[in-house]
N, C-alpha and C positions, 0 to 999 in steps of 0.2 A: 089123356096121358096120366098115369099115376103120379102123385106127388112124391118127391123124394127129398130127403134132407141131405144137403151137401155138407161134408165134413169141413168146417172152417179151420181146422187145425192142420190141414195138409200144407206142407212146405211148398215153396215155389217149384215149378216144373220147367225145365229147359226144353224148348221145342226147336229142333233143327230140321230144316228142309234140305234134304240131300240132293245135290244135282244128279239127275238121271236115276234117282233112287227114291227111297221111302221118306216118310216123315218120322223122325226119331224123337221119342219122348224120354227124358231122363229126369229122375227125381221121384217124387211121390205123386201119384195120380190115381184117379178112378176113371174107368172107361165104360160108357153106357151106349146101348143102341137107341134108336129114336123112340122106342116104346118104354124106355126107362129100365130095361133089363141090363144088369151089370155083367160085363165080361170078367172072367176070373183072371186077374192079374196079381193076385195075392203073392207077396214076397218078391215081386219083380220091381226093380228100380230103373229099368230101361226096357223099352219095347220099340219096334219099328212098325209103322202103319203103311199099308200098301197105297201107292199113288198110281200105279200103272193099270190097275183094275184086272189083272190077270192072276193074282195070287190064289192058290187053292186053299189058303188058310185065312182068307179075308175075314176081318179087316186087317189082319197082320201080314206083314211082308214075308214071303218065302223065297225071295231072291229071283223070282221069275223075270223081273224088270231087266235083268242082265241078258236074257236070251230072247225077249219078245220085241226088242227094238224101241223100248220106251226112252223118250228123250225129253227132258224138261230141265232147263237151267233157271234157277231162281236166285236173284240178288236183292238184298234189302235196299230200299230206297231211302 
């Protein structure tokens, strides 16, 4: 895996696990695949990541969870 420098000046990111829906990232962030390739999220301060596995825009949510029967309720312990 190629070495990459992580930008330590990035502000905190809020991560919200939506019941029966996606993972929502809000704030400043960088998103990479497992090979170190960066997804283009330039200028975005919020994105949703798919949890149902059915999105045609993976890893991003396209709303398919609403029609594919995805069900997952998450509560912080």
